[in-house]
TIPA-294238 format. One record per atom (N, C-alpha, C): residue in one letter; x, y, z. Coordinates in steps of 0.02 Angstrom, whole numbers, padded with zeros to 5 digits, always signed. Layout:
AXYZ...
This chain:
M+02482-05432+00037M+02550-05440+00011M+02581-05499+00048T+02611-05547+00009T+02646-05605+00037T+02720-05599+00022M+02761-05642+00055M+02833-05641+00046M+02850-05653-00026G+02886-05606-00056G+02910-05613-00124G+02857-05602-00176H+02797-05584-00155H+02744-05574-00205H+02702-05514-00185T+02692-05471-00229T+02652-05411-00217T+02588-05413-00258T+02530-05404-00222T+02466-05402-00257T+02448-05331-00274R+02435-05318-00335R+02418-05250-00357R+02346-05248-00382N+02313-05194-00365N+02244-05184-00391N+02248-05166-00465P+02208-05201-00503P+02210-05185-00576P+02183-05114-00588I+02213-05082-00634I+02192-05014-00652I+02137-05020-00704R+02077-04995-00686R+02021-04998-00732R+02018-04936-00774P+02009-04944-00837P+02008-04885-00881P+01946-04843-00867D+01953-04778-00870D+01897-04730-00861D+01856-04731-00925P+01791-04747-00920P+01750-04750-00981P+01746-04682-01016E+01753-04628-00976E+01749-04562-01008E+01811-04550-01052L+01869-04579-01030L+01929-04570-01070L+01927-04613-01133E+01894-04671-01130E+01891-04715-01187E+01840-04692-01239R+01791-04648-01218R+01740-04627-01265R+01772-04582-01319P+01756-04594-01381P+01782-04551-01434P+01764-04478-01422V+01805-04435-01449V+01797-04363-01438V+01730-04339-01464N+01707-04365-01520N+01646-04340-01552N+01583-04371-01524V+01587-04414-01472V+01528-04445-01442V+01515-04411-01375P+01458-04374-01368P+01444-04338-01306P+01426-04384-01249S+01436-04361-01189S+01417-04400-01130S+01341-04405-01124R+01317-04466-01108R+01246-04476-01103R+01217-04444-01040R+01257-04442-00988R+01231-04417-00925R+01235-04341-00920G+01277-04309-00959G+01286-04236-00955G+01222-04197-00968P+01188-04206-01025P+01127-04167-01039P+01071-04181-00989I+01065-04243-00967I+01012-04259-00918I+01025-04223-00853R+01088-04222-00832R+01104-04187-00770R+01091-04112-00777R+01107-04084-00834R+01095-04013-00845R+01020-03997-00844V+00980-04040-00875V+00907-04030-00875V+00879-04034-00804L+00901-04086-00767L+00877-04093-00699L+00899-04034-00655R+00959-04009-00668R+00983-03952-00630R+00940-03890-00643W+00924-03879-00708W+00882-03821-00724W+00811-03829-00700V+00785-03891-00701V+00718-03902-00674V+00717-03888-00599G+00767-03912-00564G+00770-03899-00492G+00776-03825-00477F+00819-03791-00516F+00827-03718-00506F+00761-03682-00520S+00726-03702-00572S+00662-03670-00589S+00610-03681-00534C+00608-03742-00507C+00561-03756-00452C+00575-03714-00391V+00639-03707-00375V+00658-03665-00318V+00639-03593-00331L+00650-03568-00392L+00634-03500-00409L+00558-03487-00406V+00519-03534-00433V+00446-03527-00431V+00421-03527-00359A+00449-03573-00318A+00428-03576-00248A+00445-03511-00212A+00504-03483-00228A+00523-03420-00196A+00476-03363-00217L+00458-03361-00281L+00412-03309-00305L+00343-03316-00273I+00320-03378-00266I+00255-03389-00234I+00257-03368-00161F+00312-03383-00128F+00318-03365-00057F+00320-03289-00049V+00360-03256-00091V+00363-03182-00088V+00295-03152-00104G+00261-03181-00154G+00194-03158-00171G+00146-03165-00113F+00151-03220-00076F+00107-03229-00019F+00121-03177+00035L+00185-03162+00047L+00202-03111+00096L+00172-03043+00077R+00177-03026+00013R+00148-02963-00011R+00072-02964-00005F+00041-03021-00021F-00031-03027-00016F-00052-03019+00057A-00018-03053+00103A-00035-03049+00174A-00026-02979+00200D+00027-02945+00179D+00038-02877+00202D-00017-02830+00177S-00036-02837+00114S-00088-02794+00086S-00155-02806+00120V-00169-02869+00137V-00234-02886+00169V-00237-02860+00240T-00184-02872+00278T-00184-02853+00349T-00179-02778+00360T-00155-02741+00310T-00149-02668+00317T-00205-02631+00280L-00250-02668+00247L-00304-02637+00209L-00353-02604+00257K-00369-02541+00243K-00415-02503+00286K-00469-02470+00243P-00529-02462+00270P-00582-02428+00233P-00568-02354+00227P-00593-02321+00175P-00583-02249+00168P-00615-02211+00225A-00585-02155+00243A-00610-02116+00300A-00679-02088+00286E-00691-02064+00225E-00755-02035+00206E-00779-02070+00142P-00806-02130+00149P-00827-02168+00089P-00885-02135+00054R-00878-02132-00013R-00931-02101-00053R-00929-02130-00123A-00985-02152-00149A-00989-02180-00217A-01061-02175-00240D-01072-02192-00304D-01140-02192-00330D-01183-02244-00295A-01154-02302-00281A-01192-02357-00251A-01145-02403-00213I-01175-02452-00179I-01138-02498-00136I-01155-02569-00156I-01104-02612-00157I-01115-02683-00169I-01083-02721-00111V-01119-02768-00082V-01091-02811-00031V-01095-02883-00056L-01040-02919-00048L-01037-02989-00068L-01053-03032-00007T-01106-03072-00013T-01127-03112+00045T-01073-03163+00063G-01077-03185+00125G-01028-03232+00152G-01021-03224+00227G-01055-03173+00253G-01054-03161+00326G-01099-03102+00341Y-01136-03108+00396Y-01183-03055+00414Y-01147-02990+00431Q-01085-02994+00453Q-01048-02934+00470Q-01039-02890+00408R-01030-02921+00351R-01024-02882+00289R-01088-02844+00275I-01146-02878+00280I-01210-02848+00263I-01226-02792+00313D-01212-02804+00377D-01223-02752+00427D-01185-02689+00409Q-01122-02697+00389Q-01080-02640+00372Q-01107-02604+00310A-01129-02642+00261A-01155-02612+00199A-01219-02573+00212V-01264-02602+00252V-01326-02567+00268V-01312-02503+00307E-01264-02505+00352E-01244-02446+00389E-01218-02391+00343L-01177-02411+00293L-01152-02363+00244L-01210-02331+00204L-01259-02372+00187L-01317-02346+00150L-01356-02296+00193Q-01364-02312+00256Q-01400-02267+00301Q-01364-02200+00309K-01298-02201+00306K-01259-02140+00313K-01253-02101+00248G-01280-02128+00194G-01278-02092+00130G-01214-02101+00091A-01176-02155+00105A-01114-02167+00067A-01128-02187-00005G-01188-02210-00018G-01210-02228-00086G-01285-02221-00091K-01309-02216-00153K-01381-02206-00164K-01420-02271-00156R-01388-02327-00171R-01424-02390-00172R-01376-02447-00154L-01404-02502-00130L-01364-02559-00108L-01386-02622-00144L-01336-02660-00168L-01349-02727-00195L-01317-02778-00148I-01358-02824-00123I-01333-02881-00084I-01327-02939-00133S-01266-02954-00153S-01255-03003-00207S-01240-03072-00179G-01272-03122-00209G-01257-03191-00192G-01297-03218-00134A-01356-03190-00122A-01398-03216-00067A-01425-03285-00084H-01435-03326-00034H-01463-03392-00045H-01537-03386-00065P-01560-03427-00111P-01629-03421-00135P-01682-03427-00080S-01665-03461-00026S-01714-03469+00028S-01716-03410+00076T-01670-03363+00068T-01667-03305+00113T-01714-03251+00087T-01757-03227+00130T-01805-03175+00110T-01779-03106+00128P-01804-03055+00094P-01784-02986+00113P-01800-02969+00185N-01856-02993+00210N-01874-02979+00280N-01824-03010+00329Q-01799-03069+00313Q-01749-03101+00356Q-01685-03059+00358I-01664-03035+00300I-01603-02994+00298I-01615-02928+00335R-01675-02899+00325R-01689-02835+00358R-01690-02843+00434R-01721-02896+00459R-01722-02907+00531R-01652-02922+00559M-01613-02958+00519M-01546-02975+00542M-01503-02912+00547T-01511-02865+00501T-01472-02803+00502T-01505-02748+00542Q-01567-02759+00564Q-01605-02709+00600Q-01614-02645+00559G-01616-02654+00493G-01628-02597+00449G-01702-02580+00446S-01717-02519+00428S-01787-02497+00425S-01821-02526+00363A-01886-02536+00369A-01924-02562+00312A-01925-02513+00255D-01928-02448+00271D-01927-02397+00218D-01861-02398+00179L-01807-02407+00214L-01741-02408+00181L-01736-02468+00134F-01758-02526+00157F-01753-02586+00115F-01800-02582+00055S-01860-02554+00065S-01908-02551+00010S-01887-02501-00044C-01851-02450-00025C-01833-02399-00074C-01764-02409-00105C-01717-02437-00066C-01646-02429-00087C-01605-02493-00084V-01635-02550-00070V-01596-02612-00064V-01621-02664-00114D-01574-02690-00153D-01589-02744-00200D-01552-02807-00177I-01584-02864-00183I-01554-02927-00162I-01545-02971-00223G-01483-02991-00236G-01468-03034-00293G-01462-03106-00272Y-01498-03149-00307Y-01498-03221-00291Y-01463-03262-00344D-01433-03230-00393D-01408-03267-00451D-01335-03288-00445A-01296-03255-00403A-01224-03269-00400A-01210-03332-00360L-01167-03375-00387L-01147-03437-00354L-01079-03431-00320D-01036-03387-00345D-00969-03379-00319D-00945-03309-00333T-00880-03296-00325T-00854-03228-00334T-00859-03206-00407I-00850-03252-00454I-00861-03235-00524I-00933-03215-00535G-00979-03252-00505G-01050-03236-00510G-01066-03169-00478N-01034-03154-00422N-01043-03088-00391N-01025-03032-00439A-00969-03041-00474A-00947-02989-00521A-00996-02983-00579E-01020-03039-00605E-01067-03037-00661E-01135-03008-00640E-01159-03029-00582E-01222-03003-00556E-01217-02928-00543A-01161-02907-00513A-01150-02836-00499A-01146-02796-00563S-01112-02823-00614S-01105-02788-00677S-01173-02775-00709N-01216-02826-00709N-01284-02817-00737N-01322-02763-00699W-01316-02763-00634W-01350-02714-00592W-01323-02644-00603I-01257-02638-00608I-01225-02573-00619I-01246-02541-00684H-01245-02581-00738H-01262-02553-00804H-01336-02539-00810A-01377-02577-00775A-01449-02565-00778A-01467-02498-00746R-01426-02475-00699R-01440-02413-00663R-01393-02357-00681G-01343-02370-00722G-01299-02317-00746G-01250-02290-00695Y-01228-02332-00648Y-01180-02309-00598Y-01109-02309-00626R-01066-02266-00598R-00997-02262-00621R-00946-02277-00565S-00967-02269-00502S-00922-02283-00446S-00959-02326-00395I-00924-02375-00368I-00956-02425-00325I-00912-02437-00264L-00943-02435-00205L-00910-02458-00144L-00918-02534-00139V-00863-02570-00133V-00865-02643-00128V-00852-02663-00056V-00901-02697-00026V-00897-02718+00044V-00889-02793+00047T-00834-02816+00075T-00822-02887+00087T-00765-02892+00137N-00749-02954+00159N-00695-02963+00207N-00629-02941+00177N-00583-02919+00219N-00519-02893+00194N-00480-02947+00156Y-00481-03009+00179Y-00443-03061+00144Y-00476-03080+00077H-00540-03065+00069H-00576-03080+00007H-00574-03022-00042M-00551-02964-00020M-00553-02904-00062M-00510-02908-00125P-00447-02931-00122P-00406-02932-00184P-00439-02972-00240R-00464-03031-00224R-00495-03073-00276R-00560-03041-00301S-00598-03012-00256S-00661-02980-00276S-00649-02922-00324L-00600-02880-00308L-00584-02823-00351L-00558-02847-00419A-00518-02901-00418A-00492-02928-00481A-00548-02953-00526E-00597-02988-00498E-00653-03014-00538E-00697-02957-00563L-00709-02907-00520L-00750-02850-00540L-00716-02809-00595A-00651-02798-00587A-00615-02759-00638A-00611-02797-00704Y-00608-02863-00701Y-00607-02902-00763Y-00672-02895-00801V-00728-02896-00765V-00793-02891-00798V-00809-02820-00818D-00789-02772-00776D-00806-02701-00788D-00745-02657-00777P-00698-02655-00823P-00637-02616-00812P-00647-02541-00810D-00703-02516-00836D-00714-02444-00838D-00749-02417-00776I-00770-02460-00731I-00804-02438-00670I-00753-02429-00614Q-00764-02377-00574Q-00720-02366-00517Q-00746-02405-00457F-00707-02455-00436F-00724-02496-00378F-00682-02474-00319I-00715-02453-00266I-00682-02427-00206I-00687-02479-00151P-00631-02506-00128P-00635-02559-00077P-00655-02531-00009Y-00702-02566+00022Y-00720-02551+00091Y-00716-02617+00129P-00657-02634+00155P-00646-02700+00186P-00678-02705+00255V-00708-02762+00267V-00730-02779+00334V-00673-02818+00367V-00643-02790+00418V-00583-02818+00448V-00599-02882+00485N-00562-02934+00469N-00569-02998+00503N-00531-02994+00569S-00565-03008+00624S-00533-03002+00690S-00473-03047+00698D-00472-03104+00663D-00416-03151+00668D-00352-03122+00638L-00359-03071+00596L-00301-03045+00562L-00278-02977+00589K-00308-02955+00644K-00290-02890+00672K-00222-02891+00705T-00205-02946+00737T-00141-02949+00773T-00085-02965+00725S-00025-02944+00744S+00033-02954+00700S+00056-03027+00698D+00035-03067+00746D+00056-03137+00747D+00001-03184+00724W-00040-03161+00676W-00095-03203+00651W-00069-03267+00619F-00007-03265+00593F+00020-03324+00558F+00033-03382+00606T+00030-03369+00671T+00037-03424+00719T-00029-03457+00734D-00084-03428+00710D-00151-03456+00719D-00165-03502+00659P-00172-03567+00670P-00183-03614+00614P-00245-03597+00572N-00298-03574+00605N-00359-03558+00567N-00349-03497+00523A-00319-03445+00550A-00307-03385+00511A-00258-03399+00454L-00206-03437+00468L-00157-03454+00416L-00189-03495+00361R-00233-03542+00380R-00267-03583+00329R-00311-03540+00284V-00346-03493+00314V-00389-03448+00274V-00347-03407+00225M-00292-03381+00249M-00249-03339+00206M-00218-03379+00150L-00193-03439+00165L-00163-03481+00113L-00214-03501+00061A-00274-03520+00084A-00327-03540+00037A-00347-03482-00008E-00353-03423+00022E-00373-03365-00019E-00318-03344-00067Y-00255-03350-00046Y-00200-03333-00091Y-00198-03381-00150A-00210-03445-00137A-00213-03495-00191A-00269-03477-00240K-00326-03455-00214K-00382-03435-00257K-00365-03373-00298V-00328-03328-00268V-00306-03268-00305V-00261-03287-00363L-00214-03333-00351L-00169-03355-00404L-00208-03389-00460L-00254-03432-00442L-00295-03467-00492L-00338-03418-00531A-00367-03369-00496A-00408-03320-00530A-00367-03278-00579S-00306-03260-00558S-00262-03221-00602S-00243-03260-00665A-00226-03323-00655A-00208-03365-00712A-00268-03375-00758R-00326-03386-00728R-00387-03397-00768R-00405-03335-00808N-00398-03277-00777N-00415-03215-00813N-00366-03200-00868I-00302-03220-00859I-00252-03208-00911I-00267-03250-00973V-00283-03313-00963V-00295-03358-01020V-00367-03355-01044G-00411-03324-01004G-00481-03316-01025G-00524-03377-01014L-00502-03426-00974L-00541-03485-00961L-00585-03473-00899R-00644-03447-00910R-00690-03429-00856R-00755-03468-00862H-00781-03489-00806H-00846-03521-00805H-00899-03468-00786T-00960-03483-00798T-01012-03437-00776T-01025-03448-00702G-01033-03393-00667G-01045-03396-00596G-01117-03379-00578L-01161-03381-00628L-01231-03363-00617L-01274-03426-00614R-01318-03429-00566R-01363-03486-00557R-01407-03496-00618S-01432-03440-00646S-01477-03444-00703S-01442-03473-00764A-01379-03453-00776A-01342-03479-00833A-01325-03552-00823S-01308-03571-00761S-01292-03641-00748S-01353-03686-00759L-01412-03663-00737L-01473-03703-00747L-01492-03707-00820A-01480-03652-00857A-01496-03651-00928A-01452-03700-00967S-01388-03706-00947S-01343-03751-00982S-01360-03825-00968Q-01392-03838-00910Q-01409-03907-00892Q-01474-03929-00923S-01515-03881-00943S-01581-03899-00971S-01576-03913-01046
């Protein structure tokens, strides 16, 4: 402001006021869509987080039955501790027969028997070793073929506790009329209440939870691959 003269800021018209009544704002719908997308992302993230908490709670509190009993036993390979436990259950009469599903083709029955310190008579009469399964889907398919070939109706499923939810889901998808009884092998890393502070244990749990979500989605839409070595080789030939 100078002597005798006042400088005034020009008043700029509001473009929203100049827009005709029947012309909608261009930015309004975009903002609403972005707002709903953001809200949906937050909601999905919250549901996934809550789902992980429920998954972790179910895994860490999962316990084997006090008196396990079924027609037969299936163990999903992935660790010798699982096979040891399954052979012990067979020796105690928890099932009539045992299927070791998903063994590597180079692994011989004698190697497994020596590793578990099982008797030769027990292995020759009551243990079958499956070499056809490539993954958990293959375990379910291989187990289903074995179950129906022998007419079993109830099965003890032996695998790690963190692997049990996905294993039961795949088995139930393939054979919904069979009773699958979980017998979890407890992972020592998950015994303590503060396992989530262990990077290795947390990584295992997060990876397995992601696989559970993918398996659930895949089973809902029916997009499944074959998990059998024989079927995979047949498709390549």
